N, C-alpha and C positions, 0 to 999 in steps of 0.2 A: 325461516331463512337462516342458513348458516353464515357467518362472518368469521373468517380465520378459525373454524374449528370450534366456535362458540355460538351458541343460540343467541338470536337477537332478542332483547328485550323490548317487549310492546309497552308503551306507556299509554295510559288513558289519557283523553283530551281533556281540557279545562270543562268543557261543556258536560261531559260525562261525570266529571268530579261535582261539579254545581248540581247536577241532577241528583245525584246519589245523596248529596247533602240535603236537599229540599226533600227526597223521598223519605229520609230518616227523620226529618222533622215533622212530616206530614203523618207518618205512623207514630210517632211519640205524642202528636197531639190527640189522638184517638183516646187517651186515658188508660189504654188496656197496656199493662206492663210486658206481656207476651209480645205485643207487636213493637214495643221499642227495642226488643233484643234480637229482631229478625236480621239475618245476614243479607246485605244488599250488594250487588255488582252490577254495574251499568257499562255497556258497550254499544256505541253508536245509536243510543236511544233505546236499546233493548234492555230490558231489566231482568235480573235473576233474583229469586228470593228464596231463602232457605232458613228452616229453623222448625221449631216446635210449638205448636199451641193447643189448647185444651178443647177447641170446638171447631167445627166446620164454618161456623159463624165468623170466628175470628180470621179462619183461612181466607173465606170470601171477601171479609172486609178489608184485608190487606191488599187483595187483588183489585178490587174496586177503587180503594182511594189511589192507587199508584195508577191504574188505567184512566181516571179522570184527569190526570195531568197531560197538559197539552204536548210536551216534549218527549213523551213515552211512545215509541212504536210499538211495542210488543213486551208482554210479561210472561216469564216462564217461572210460574208457581211451583216450586217444590217444597212447600210447606207442608211439615207431616202433621197430623192429628193425633195426639196421644189418647188411649182409651184409658178411662179410670184404673188405676192401680198399676199403669204401665210406667216405667221410668222413661223420661226422655233420654235420647243418644246424645 
């Protein structure tokens, strides 16, 4: 929406910010450093995950841990699995 020729800024709700914080703590509590550095965004209970991990196990673990949370409606898992010898982007 345009307001006086400027784009309207969309703010996240307090519940989205709280959920993002809970997700971050939950991923950090796994003990896997790669999951602690995952980028998380939350909009109306929909969670977006991005980052790079070393295995499909870690990618799946992140998704399962987030989906188990009651306030999460949907997860978009864009986590990339790096292959040995490949530099993460």
